[in-house]
A tleap script that builds the chain and sets N, CA, C and O, in Angstrom:
source leaprc.protein.ff14SB
mol = sequence {
  NMET ASN ALA VAL GLY ASN TRP GLU GLU ILE
  PRO LEU PHE ASP SER GLU GLU ALA GLU ALA
  ALA PHE TRP ALA GLU ASN ARG PRO ASP LEU
  ARG LEU MET GLU MET ALA VAL ALA ALA GLY
  SER GLU ASN THR GLU SER VAL THR ILE THR
  LEU ARG MET ASP PRO ARG MET LEU ALA ARG
  ILE LYS ARG LEU ALA ARG SER ARG PHE LEU
  ASN TYR GLN SER MET ILE LYS GLN TRP LEU
  SER GLU ARG LEU GLU GLN GLU PHE ARG ASP
  CARG
}
set mol.1.N position { 0.851 -1.179 0.000 }
set mol.1.CA position { 0.000 0.000 0.000 }
set mol.1.C position { 0.896 1.241 0.000 }
set mol.1.O position { 1.886 1.302 0.729 }
set mol.2.N position { 0.544 2.213 -0.813 }
set mol.2.CA position { 1.326 3.441 -0.947 }
set mol.2.C position { 0.824 4.501 0.027 }
set mol.2.O position { -0.378 4.613 0.267 }
set mol.3.N position { 1.748 5.274 0.585 }
set mol.3.CA position { 1.386 6.367 1.478 }
set mol.3.C position { 1.383 7.677 0.696 }
set mol.3.O position { 2.366 8.017 0.038 }
set mol.4.N position { 0.287 8.398 0.770 }
set mol.4.CA position { 0.154 9.699 0.106 }
set mol.4.C position { 0.660 10.748 1.083 }
set mol.4.O position { 0.076 10.945 2.149 }
set mol.5.N position { 1.753 11.427 0.717 }
set mol.5.CA position { 2.370 12.389 1.621 }
set mol.5.C position { 2.116 13.832 1.270 }
set mol.5.O position { 2.588 14.731 1.966 }
set mol.6.N position { 1.370 14.076 0.188 }
set mol.6.CA position { 1.138 15.440 -0.265 }
set mol.6.C position { -0.251 15.499 -0.894 }
set mol.6.O position { -0.639 14.587 -1.623 }
set mol.7.N position { -0.993 16.553 -0.621 }
set mol.7.CA position { -2.348 16.662 -1.158 }
set mol.7.C position { -2.362 16.668 -2.684 }
set mol.7.O position { -3.339 16.231 -3.292 }
set mol.8.N position { -1.289 17.158 -3.311 }
set mol.8.CA position { -1.235 17.199 -4.768 }
set mol.8.C position { -1.162 15.801 -5.388 }
set mol.8.O position { -1.439 15.640 -6.576 }
set mol.9.N position { -0.797 14.804 -4.607 }
set mol.9.CA position { -0.723 13.433 -5.112 }
set mol.9.C position { -2.104 12.805 -5.275 }
set mol.9.O position { -2.241 11.764 -5.917 }
set mol.10.N position { -3.113 13.424 -4.705 }
set mol.10.CA position { -4.471 12.878 -4.781 }
set mol.10.C position { -5.142 13.455 -6.028 }
set mol.10.O position { -5.322 14.668 -6.126 }
set mol.11.N position { -5.511 12.601 -6.975 }
set mol.11.CA position { -6.105 13.107 -8.222 }
set mol.11.C position { -7.553 13.539 -8.017 }
set mol.11.O position { -8.168 13.227 -6.997 }
set mol.12.N position { -8.086 14.256 -8.994 }
set mol.12.CA position { -9.511 14.557 -9.027 }
set mol.12.C position { -10.198 13.340 -9.620 }
set mol.12.O position { -9.780 12.839 -10.663 }
set mol.13.N position { -11.237 12.864 -8.973 }
set mol.13.CA position { -11.903 11.639 -9.403 }
set mol.13.C position { -13.146 11.970 -10.208 }
set mol.13.O position { -13.872 12.912 -9.888 }
set mol.14.N position { -13.388 11.196 -11.250 }
set mol.14.CA position { -14.573 11.413 -12.068 }
set mol.14.C position { -15.735 10.516 -11.650 }
set mol.14.O position { -16.851 10.660 -12.149 }
set mol.15.N position { -15.460 9.577 -10.720 }
set mol.15.CA position { -16.526 8.699 -10.224 }
set mol.15.C position { -16.137 8.152 -8.856 }
set mol.15.O position { -14.970 8.184 -8.467 }
set mol.16.N position { -17.128 7.654 -8.140 }
set mol.16.CA position { -16.869 7.032 -6.846 }
set mol.16.C position { -16.045 5.758 -7.009 }
set mol.16.O position { -15.247 5.412 -6.138 }
set mol.17.N position { -16.241 5.070 -8.118 }
set mol.17.CA position { -15.488 3.844 -8.368 }
set mol.17.C position { -13.999 4.145 -8.529 }
set mol.17.O position { -13.148 3.410 -8.027 }
set mol.18.N position { -13.693 5.241 -9.240 }
set mol.18.CA position { -12.291 5.628 -9.424 }
set mol.18.C position { -11.667 6.017 -8.085 }
set mol.18.O position { -10.515 5.684 -7.807 }
set mol.19.N position { -12.436 6.721 -7.265 }
set mol.19.CA position { -11.936 7.101 -5.948 }
set mol.19.C position { -11.719 5.875 -5.067 }
set mol.19.O position { -10.709 5.776 -4.369 }
set mol.20.N position { -12.668 4.945 -5.101 }
set mol.20.CA position { -12.541 3.712 -4.310 }
set mol.20.C position { -11.320 2.910 -4.749 }
set mol.20.O position { -10.603 2.362 -3.912 }
set mol.21.N position { -11.081 2.840 -6.057 }
set mol.21.CA position { -9.919 2.104 -6.562 }
set mol.21.C position { -8.621 2.764 -6.099 }
set mol.21.O position { -7.665 2.075 -5.744 }
set mol.22.N position { -8.587 4.104 -6.103 }
set mol.22.CA position { -7.390 4.819 -5.648 }
set mol.22.C position { -7.115 4.529 -4.177 }
set mol.22.O position { -5.990 4.194 -3.806 }
set mol.23.N position { -8.153 4.659 -3.333 }
set mol.23.CA position { -7.949 4.472 -1.889 }
set mol.23.C position { -7.759 3.004 -1.511 }
set mol.23.O position { -7.294 2.712 -0.410 }
set mol.24.N position { -8.105 2.089 -2.391 }
set mol.24.CA position { -7.838 0.672 -2.125 }
set mol.24.C position { -6.341 0.385 -2.188 }
set mol.24.O position { -5.864 -0.571 -1.576 }
set mol.25.N position { -5.590 1.218 -2.935 }
set mol.25.CA position { -4.155 1.012 -3.090 }
set mol.25.C position { -3.303 2.075 -2.401 }
set mol.25.O position { -2.078 1.959 -2.368 }
set mol.26.N position { -3.938 3.106 -1.853 }
set mol.26.CA position { -3.208 4.206 -1.219 }
set mol.26.C position { -3.820 4.522 0.131 }
set mol.26.O position { -4.981 4.211 0.396 }
set mol.27.N position { -3.021 5.143 0.975 }
set mol.27.CA position { -3.512 5.606 2.271 }
set mol.27.C position { -2.837 6.944 2.576 }
set mol.27.O position { -1.719 7.192 2.125 }
set mol.28.N position { -3.511 7.800 3.336 }
set mol.28.CA position { -2.869 9.070 3.685 }
set mol.28.C position { -1.731 8.841 4.676 }
set mol.28.O position { -1.854 8.028 5.591 }
set mol.29.N position { -0.648 9.546 4.494 }
set mol.29.CA position { 0.468 9.491 5.421 }
set mol.29.C position { 0.031 10.123 6.749 }
set mol.29.O position { -0.740 11.082 6.753 }
set mol.30.N position { 0.514 9.599 7.853 }
set mol.30.CA position { 0.138 10.089 9.177 }
set mol.30.C position { 0.441 11.581 9.322 }
set mol.30.O position { -0.359 12.316 9.900 }
set mol.31.N position { 1.584 12.035 8.805 }
set mol.31.CA position { 1.940 13.458 8.909 }
set mol.31.C position { 0.964 14.334 8.139 }
set mol.31.O position { 0.660 15.448 8.567 }
set mol.32.N position { 0.475 13.845 7.015 }
set mol.32.CA position { -0.501 14.597 6.236 }
set mol.32.C position { -1.790 14.777 7.034 }
set mol.32.O position { -2.380 15.858 7.046 }
set mol.33.N position { -2.212 13.720 7.691 }
set mol.33.CA position { -3.427 13.794 8.500 }
set mol.33.C position { -3.234 14.715 9.698 }
set mol.33.O position { -4.131 15.490 10.030 }
set mol.34.N position { -2.077 14.641 10.350 }
set mol.34.CA position { -1.819 15.515 11.495 }
set mol.34.C position { -1.807 16.981 11.084 }
set mol.34.O position { -2.298 17.840 11.817 }
set mol.35.N position { -1.239 17.270 9.897 }
set mol.35.CA position { -1.227 18.651 9.412 }
set mol.35.C position { -2.645 19.143 9.146 }
set mol.35.O position { -2.960 20.303 9.411 }
set mol.36.N position { -3.495 18.271 8.627 }
set mol.36.CA position { -4.873 18.652 8.348 }
set mol.36.C position { -5.629 18.947 9.641 }
set mol.36.O position { -6.392 19.909 9.715 }
set mol.37.N position { -5.414 18.117 10.655 }
set mol.37.CA position { -6.067 18.335 11.947 }
set mol.37.C position { -5.552 19.617 12.577 }
set mol.37.O position { -6.337 20.409 13.100 }
set mol.38.N position { -4.243 19.832 12.535 }
set mol.38.CA position { -3.652 21.036 13.118 }
set mol.38.C position { -4.138 22.288 12.401 }
set mol.38.O position { -4.414 23.298 13.048 }
set mol.39.N position { -4.248 22.242 11.088 }
set mol.39.CA position { -4.710 23.402 10.318 }
set mol.39.C position { -6.157 23.731 10.664 }
set mol.39.O position { -6.524 24.902 10.748 }
set mol.40.N position { -6.971 22.713 10.863 }
set mol.40.CA position { -8.370 22.940 11.212 }
set mol.40.C position { -8.542 23.493 12.600 }
set mol.40.O position { -9.486 24.242 12.855 }
set mol.41.N position { -7.651 23.143 13.507 }
set mol.41.CA position { -7.786 23.595 14.888 }
set mol.41.C position { -7.273 25.012 15.094 }
set mol.41.O position { -7.556 25.624 16.124 }
set mol.42.N position { -6.518 25.548 14.125 }
set mol.42.CA position { -6.006 26.911 14.269 }
set mol.42.C position { -7.120 27.936 14.202 }
set mol.42.O position { -6.972 29.041 14.725 }
set mol.43.N position { -8.236 27.594 13.568 }
set mol.43.CA position { -9.324 28.539 13.384 }
set mol.43.C position { -10.277 28.597 14.578 }
set mol.43.O position { -11.164 29.450 14.622 }
set mol.44.N position { -10.103 27.712 15.525 }
set mol.44.CA position { -11.018 27.684 16.656 }
set mol.44.C position { -10.309 28.159 17.915 }
set mol.44.O position { -9.099 28.004 18.076 }
set mol.45.N position { -11.093 28.732 18.785 }
set mol.45.CA position { -10.542 29.187 20.056 }
set mol.45.C position { -10.475 27.989 20.997 }
set mol.45.O position { -11.437 27.227 21.097 }
set mol.46.N position { -9.367 27.820 21.676 }
set mol.46.CA position { -9.236 26.703 22.600 }
set mol.46.C position { -8.390 27.119 23.793 }
set mol.46.O position { -7.706 28.142 23.773 }
set mol.47.N position { -8.457 26.301 24.826 }
set mol.47.CA position { -7.714 26.529 26.058 }
set mol.47.C position { -6.800 25.327 26.275 }
set mol.47.O position { -7.227 24.182 26.121 }
set mol.48.N position { -5.570 25.582 26.625 }
set mol.48.CA position { -4.627 24.507 26.901 }
set mol.48.C position { -4.782 24.066 28.348 }
set mol.48.O position { -4.846 24.892 29.259 }
set mol.49.N position { -4.842 22.749 28.550 }
set mol.49.CA position { -4.920 22.201 29.906 }
set mol.49.C position { -3.817 21.166 30.089 }
set mol.49.O position { -3.207 20.716 29.119 }
set mol.50.N position { -3.573 20.802 31.318 }
set mol.50.CA position { -2.637 19.731 31.642 }
set mol.50.C position { -3.436 18.596 32.245 }
set mol.50.O position { -4.246 18.809 33.147 }
set mol.51.N position { -3.213 17.404 31.755 }
set mol.51.CA position { -3.931 16.228 32.217 }
set mol.51.C position { -2.911 15.130 32.481 }
set mol.51.O position { -2.186 14.722 31.573 }
set mol.52.N position { -2.852 14.660 33.695 }
set mol.52.CA position { -1.919 13.588 34.034 }
set mol.52.C position { -2.623 12.246 33.871 }
set mol.52.O position { -3.768 12.079 34.292 }
set mol.53.N position { -1.925 11.289 33.256 }
set mol.53.CA position { -2.500 9.953 33.098 }
set mol.53.C position { -1.391 8.907 33.107 }
set mol.53.O position { -0.212 9.209 32.925 }
set mol.54.N position { -1.805 7.701 33.319 }
set mol.54.CA position { -0.884 6.578 33.347 }
set mol.54.C position { -0.184 6.458 31.989 }
set mol.54.O position { -0.853 6.478 30.956 }
set mol.55.N position { 1.151 6.333 31.970 }
set mol.55.CA position { 1.879 6.257 30.703 }
set mol.55.C position { 1.447 5.087 29.816 }
set mol.55.O position { 1.454 5.200 28.590 }
set mol.56.N position { 1.076 3.978 30.430 }
set mol.56.CA position { 0.628 2.827 29.632 }
set mol.56.C position { -0.694 3.124 28.937 }
set mol.56.O position { -0.909 2.721 27.794 }
set mol.57.N position { -1.587 3.840 29.645 }
set mol.57.CA position { -2.856 4.210 29.039 }
set mol.57.C position { -2.616 5.162 27.859 }
set mol.57.O position { -3.229 5.014 26.801 }
set mol.58.N position { -1.735 6.123 28.049 }
set mol.58.CA position { -1.439 7.073 26.982 }
set mol.58.C position { -0.828 6.358 25.777 }
set mol.58.O position { -1.154 6.684 24.635 }
set mol.59.N position { 0.040 5.403 26.017 }
set mol.59.CA position { 0.644 4.644 24.917 }
set mol.59.C position { -0.424 3.882 24.138 }
set mol.59.O position { -0.368 3.814 22.911 }
set mol.60.N position { -1.392 3.312 24.844 }
set mol.60.CA position { -2.479 2.589 24.176 }
set mol.60.C position { -3.354 3.535 23.367 }
set mol.60.O position { -3.778 3.201 22.261 }
set mol.61.N position { -3.625 4.718 23.916 }
set mol.61.CA position { -4.416 5.713 23.196 }
set mol.61.C position { -3.687 6.145 21.934 }
set mol.61.O position { -4.295 6.236 20.867 }
set mol.62.N position { -2.388 6.412 22.044 }
set mol.62.CA position { -1.604 6.835 20.878 }
set mol.62.C position { -1.592 5.755 19.808 }
set mol.62.O position { -1.705 6.052 18.619 }
set mol.63.N position { -1.456 4.499 20.228 }
set mol.63.CA position { -1.434 3.389 19.279 }
set mol.63.C position { -2.787 3.277 18.555 }
set mol.63.O position { -2.836 3.063 17.344 }
set mol.64.N position { -3.864 3.422 19.305 }
set mol.64.CA position { -5.200 3.363 18.710 }
set mol.64.C position { -5.417 4.518 17.737 }
set mol.64.O position { -5.948 4.324 16.643 }
set mol.65.N position { -5.006 5.715 18.135 }
set mol.65.CA position { -5.156 6.885 17.263 }
set mol.65.C position { -4.353 6.708 15.977 }
set mol.65.O position { -4.837 7.018 14.889 }
set mol.66.N position { -3.137 6.212 16.106 }
set mol.66.CA position { -2.284 5.993 14.938 }
set mol.66.C position { -2.934 5.007 13.970 }
set mol.66.O position { -2.858 5.183 12.754 }
set mol.67.N position { -3.569 3.977 14.507 }
set mol.67.CA position { -4.220 2.989 13.643 }
set mol.67.C position { -5.409 3.585 12.899 }
set mol.67.O position { -5.828 3.063 11.865 }
set mol.68.N position { -5.954 4.688 13.432 }
set mol.68.CA position { -7.088 5.370 12.789 }
set mol.68.C position { -6.638 6.614 12.010 }
set mol.68.O position { -7.467 7.383 11.523 }
set mol.69.N position { -5.332 6.798 11.901 }
set mol.69.CA position { -4.748 7.949 11.208 }
set mol.69.C position { -5.212 9.272 11.821 }
set mol.69.O position { -5.515 10.231 11.112 }
set mol.70.N position { -5.260 9.299 13.157 }
set mol.70.CA position { -5.677 10.492 13.885 }
set mol.70.C position { -4.578 10.964 14.812 }
set mol.70.O position { -3.707 10.189 15.208 }
set mol.71.N position { -4.623 12.218 15.149 }
set mol.71.CA position { -3.786 12.769 16.193 }
set mol.71.C position { -4.422 12.335 17.521 }
set mol.71.O position { -5.634 12.467 17.690 }
set mol.72.N position { -3.621 11.820 18.463 }
set mol.72.CA position { -4.209 11.278 19.683 }
set mol.72.C position { -4.943 12.338 20.497 }
set mol.72.O position { -5.946 12.028 21.140 }
set mol.73.N position { -4.466 13.580 20.483 }
set mol.73.CA position { -5.138 14.632 21.232 }
set mol.73.C position { -6.500 14.947 20.620 }
set mol.73.O position { -7.467 15.196 21.340 }
set mol.74.N position { -6.571 14.935 19.306 }
set mol.74.CA position { -7.852 15.159 18.637 }
set mol.74.C position { -8.823 14.027 18.938 }
set mol.74.O position { -10.017 14.260 19.127 }
set mol.75.N position { -8.313 12.804 18.981 }
set mol.75.CA position { -9.172 11.673 19.278 }
set mol.75.C position { -9.719 11.773 20.700 }
set mol.75.O position { -10.895 11.490 20.930 }
set mol.76.N position { -8.885 12.170 21.648 }
set mol.76.CA position { -9.340 12.336 23.036 }
set mol.76.C position { -10.409 13.424 23.103 }
set mol.76.O position { -11.417 13.257 23.790 }
set mol.77.N position { -10.199 14.544 22.392 }
set mol.77.CA position { -11.202 15.613 22.383 }
set mol.77.C position { -12.517 15.121 21.786 }
set mol.77.O position { -13.595 15.476 22.263 }
set mol.78.N position { -12.422 14.311 20.751 }
set mol.78.CA position { -13.632 13.758 20.138 }
set mol.78.C position { -14.367 12.877 21.132 }
set mol.78.O position { -15.587 12.977 21.268 }
set mol.79.N position { -13.632 12.007 21.833 }
set mol.79.CA position { -14.244 11.137 22.837 }
set mol.79.C position { -14.932 11.954 23.931 }
set mol.79.O position { -16.055 11.648 24.332 }
set mol.80.N position { -14.251 12.992 24.406 }
set mol.80.CA position { -14.828 13.825 25.466 }
set mol.80.C position { -16.092 14.521 24.975 }
set mol.80.O position { -17.082 14.605 25.702 }
set mol.81.N position { -16.057 15.015 23.757 }
set mol.81.CA position { -17.224 15.685 23.194 }
set mol.81.C position { -18.405 14.726 23.071 }
set mol.81.O position { -19.531 15.071 23.428 }
set mol.82.N position { -18.140 13.521 22.566 }
set mol.82.CA position { -19.202 12.529 22.419 }
set mol.82.C position { -19.795 12.151 23.773 }
set mol.82.O position { -21.012 12.026 23.910 }
set mol.83.N position { -18.942 11.970 24.763 }
set mol.83.CA position { -19.418 11.591 26.094 }
set mol.83.C position { -20.207 12.721 26.743 }
set mol.83.O position { -21.214 12.479 27.407 }
set mol.84.N position { -19.754 13.941 26.552 }
set mol.84.CA position { -20.458 15.087 27.098 }
set mol.84.C position { -21.863 15.183 26.513 }
set mol.84.O position { -22.827 15.412 27.243 }
set mol.85.N position { -21.979 15.010 25.198 }
set mol.85.CA position { -23.294 15.027 24.558 }
set mol.85.C position { -24.179 13.913 25.100 }
set mol.85.O position { -25.368 14.122 25.338 }
set mol.86.N position { -23.605 12.735 25.296 }
set mol.86.CA position { -24.364 11.608 25.831 }
set mol.86.C position { -24.853 11.912 27.244 }
set mol.86.O position { -26.005 11.629 27.575 }
set mol.87.N position { -23.998 12.479 28.069 }
set mol.87.CA position { -24.389 12.810 29.448 }
set mol.87.C position { -25.543 13.800 29.467 }
set mol.87.O position { -26.461 13.655 30.274 }
set mol.88.N position { -25.518 14.806 28.593 }
set mol.88.CA position { -26.603 15.781 28.566 }
set mol.88.C position { -27.889 15.191 27.986 }
set mol.88.O position { -28.982 15.589 28.390 }
set mol.89.N position { -27.777 14.252 27.052 }
set mol.89.CA position { -28.975 13.581 26.512 }
set mol.89.C position { -29.626 12.700 27.560 }
set mol.89.O position { -30.852 12.604 27.611 }
set mol.90.N position { -28.815 12.047 28.406 }
set mol.90.CA position { -29.324 11.096 29.389 }
set mol.90.C position { -29.905 11.763 30.638 }
set mol.90.O position { -30.469 11.083 31.495 }
set mol.91.N position { -29.775 13.052 30.744 }
set mol.91.CA position { -30.274 13.755 31.946 }
set mol.91.C position { -31.760 13.687 32.062 }
set mol.91.O position { -32.331 14.225 33.011 }
savepdb mol mol.pdb
quit
């Protein structure tokens, strides 16, 4: 499987079948995905916090995020957001 490291390497597709065939043989490079997440987060206001956790737990989270081509911090924020919505729905 080929890693796509630059957005210019991704062609314009004329059909869903052509796109599916391309992604069946290619995958986005992890750095490309991290840059996309970082670029999207620059436009939003956020607050930096410090969170202490067990190093083994953090290693497992990072491994899981990497397997999903995500930044681990973004994945944690997504989990927190989903759980927060669930808590407010269940009230």
